[in-house]
N, C-alpha and C positions, 0 to 999 in steps of 0.2 A: 509397597511402601511400608508396611509395618517393619519389615526386617531392616530398611534404610534409617527409620527412626530409631530402632533400638540401637543399631550400630554407632549412631551418632551419639546417642546418650552413654553408650559404654567406652568410648574415646575417653583417655585420660585427659585431664585438663592440663594445658601446657603454660609453663610461666612465660613470661617476657623475655627473660635471659636465654631460656631454651630456644625460643624463636629466633633471637637476634644471633647467637653463636652458632645455631643449627643451619644457617644460611650460607651456603659456600662462597657466595660473593663477598659476604661480610668477612669471612675469614680470611679470603685473598687480600683484601683491602687492609685488614689487620696485619697480615704478614709484610705488606709493603711500607705500612708505618713503622712497625719494628725494624725492618732493613733499613730504612731512613735514618732512625735515631742510633743504631748501632753501627752502621757501616759509612753511609754516605755523609752524614754531618760530621763526623770525626774528620774523615778525609778531607772534606772542604775546608775545615778548620785548620788543620795541619798544613794544606797547600797554601792558604792564606799567610800562616806564619812564615814559611818559607820564603813567599814571595816578599814580604814585608822586610825580612832580614837582607834579601837580594837587592832590595831598592835602597836599604840605607846603609849598605856596605861602605867600609871606610878602610883607609890604608892602615897596616898594622894589625889588621883582625886575622885571628887564626882560623883557618877554614879546612874543610877537605872537599874535593872534587867528586863528581859522580863516578870517577874512574879509581876512586879509592886513595888519592894521593892527598896527603897533609901538607900544608904550607901557610904562608904569610902573605896577605894582600901586599903589593909594592905600588901598583898603580892601576887607576880605574879609568876607561875611557867611556864616558856615558854615551857619547855620540854612536859608537859602534857596539858598545855592549861588551866589551872586551875587558877582562882583567888579567893582570899580569900578577903572578904567583910564585914567590920564591920558596922552592921545595928544598933547596940545599945550598951551601955556600957556592956563590956564583952562577947558580942555576935557575933561571927564572923562566916560567911557561906561560904562554898566552892561553887564556881559557874563556869560553863564553861564559857571561854573568849567570845565565840560567842553569850552568853546570857547577856552581859553587854553593855549598851548604856550610852551616855552622858547625865548627868542630866542637861537639860536646865532650870529647875526650880530654881537652886540655882544661876545660872549666871545673872547679873544685866541687866536690860533691859533698852534701852534707851527711853526716853520719856519724 
């Protein structure tokens, strides 16, 4: 009994921060919070921007496709979700609206 009492007195005092971050469950939760703010949240934001661009697509807009083809929107069929894109003189291809992205190469850069 005396040895247990002496061992309890000899234990160093632990601060609250050490108890919080010493807990493995708290560390796992902290890793998920960091993962959310650095990976998941920006990805969701980017996906919403792309979806907004696709929903506000207009004729004459410079775009590129998921296949890497650059062109200009000639016609949009909202009912079927098909976009006709002119990729060369006399060459127009039909592409699904979800495969059309904003052409960032043709936009002027500041510098």
